[in-house]
N, C-alpha and C positions, 0 to 999 in steps of 0.2 A: 522333866524335860525343860530345857532352856527356851527362852523366847525365840532365839534364832533357830533352834532345832524345830520348834513347833511351827514357825513360819515356813521353814523349808518343807516340812511335812505337808502343810496345807497347800503350798504351791505345787508340790509333787502330785498330790491327790487331784488337784484341779487339772494339771497337765495330763494326767493319766485319763481322766474323764474325757477331756477334749480330744486326745489322741485316739480313743476308742470309738469315737463317733464316725459314722460312715461319711458324713459331710460336716461342714461347719454347722453349728447349732442354728436351725432355721429360725428366722424372725417371723413375725406375723401372728395372727390369731388362729385359734383352733377352728376347724370346720366341724361344727357340732354334729352334723349328720354323719360325717365320716368316723367319728369316735363315739357314737351314741351307745355302743355296747360296752364301753370301757368304764370301769369304776374310776373314782378320783385317784386312788393309789396307782392303778394301771396307767392313767394319764401322766401322773407325776413321774413315774418310772420311765415312761416313753420319752418324756421331755429330757430327763437326765441322760438317757441313751442317745439323744439327738435324733430320735425318730419322729418327734412331734414338735411343732413350733413352740417357742417359749415366750411369745409376745415380744413387744418392742422395748418395754421398760427395762428388762435386764441389760440389754446392750446399751441403752441410753444411760443407765445409772451404774454400769460396770459391776454386775453381780451375776451369780449363777446358782442354780439349785444343785446342791451337792448330794443330799441324802433325802430319801422319803421312805418311811415305813408307817405302819398304822398309827395315826395320832402324833406323828413326829416328822419334822422337816428341818433341814439345815440349808441355809443360804449363805454363800460366801461372797464377800465383796472386797473390792480394792478401791478405796476412796482416792480419787486423783484430784489434781488441782482444779478440775472443772466443777467440783462440788464444794468448793470452799466459800465461806462467807467473807465479808469484808475484813474480818479480823484475822483471816488465815486459818480458821478452824473448819472442820467439816460441818456443813450446814445441817441444821436440824431436820430439814426435809429429806436428806439422804438417810439419816438415822431412821426416820419414820418409814421410808420406802423399804429399807432392809427389814424392819420389824414387821411391816404389813405383809411382805412376801413370806416371811418365815411362819408367822402365825396363821395366815390365810392358807398357805400350802399344807400346814399340818391339819387344818380342818378338811381341806380337799381330799386328803388321803383317807378320810373316813366316810366319804360320800359314795353312794351307789351310782351306777350308770344312769345318765340322764339328769343328774343333779350337779349344781355348781354352787357358788357362794358369792356374795358381795358384802363388802365391809359396811357395817352400820355404824360402828364406833371403834376408834383406835385411840388408845391412850399410851403415849410414849414418855418415859421419864429418862432423861439423859443423866448419867451419874458422873461422867467425866468427859472432858474435851477429847476430840479425836483429830489427829493430824494425818495427812497422807503418808507420812513416814512409817506408819504402823504396818504397811505392806498389805495386810489382809485382816479382815474381821469376819466373825461368823455370827449369824443370827440363828438362834435355835428356837423353834416353835414347838409347843406341846399342847395338845387338845386337853381342855378341861371337861367339856361335855358337848355332845352333838345331839340335838333333838330333831324333830321333824321339820321345824321351820327356823330355829335359832341354834347357833353354835358359839361356843366360847373357847378361847385359847389364850395362852400366855407365852411370853418369850423373853429371851435375854440376848444381848449382843456382847460378845466377848472378843478380846484381842488375843494374839498369840501368846501373850504373857499371862493369860488366864484372868486378867482384870475385867471386871464388869464395866461396860460403857453405857448400857441402857437396858431398861426393862420395858415390857409392853403387855397390855391386855387388849383383847378385841372381842367384839360381839359381831357376828356375821349372820346374815340372812341366807338360809338355804333356798335356792331357786331352781326351777326347771330350766334345763339348757336347751330343750327342744322347743323351737318356736312354732 
């Protein structure tokens, strides 16, 4: 598939998800008491359907969760001029945010009800510069292992041309969400 066709496919998938939502994807944080009986995978799928809030960071950084299945998450983002560094390239912080979302969400899909995660360590390696003209990129997270207190995941950030823009690994702490 050509880069143009892949980009068009990714944009169409994004538009389909947005159109299927009953309302605009709500911002804000989860009410943990209201979702206490949902597993991490159920939470992620509820966010994708627009039934649960997705936090404020996705709208701030212009990305959204596209897919969530056990041990796997895909986040799609559109880097705009607002995330450029002084040289005109996408800032490393945007790369890190995309990667943190993908690897963290992949871990979340494996957690039972009442559990969440927080990032302990995130290592991101950028392999090529990124310009807003790319249109969209996808960060794909995959769980390596989830234990009782610690979880590990890895990810990669790819463009519609299939080229690798970054890799990441994370260590997360599994936490109770009930306060």
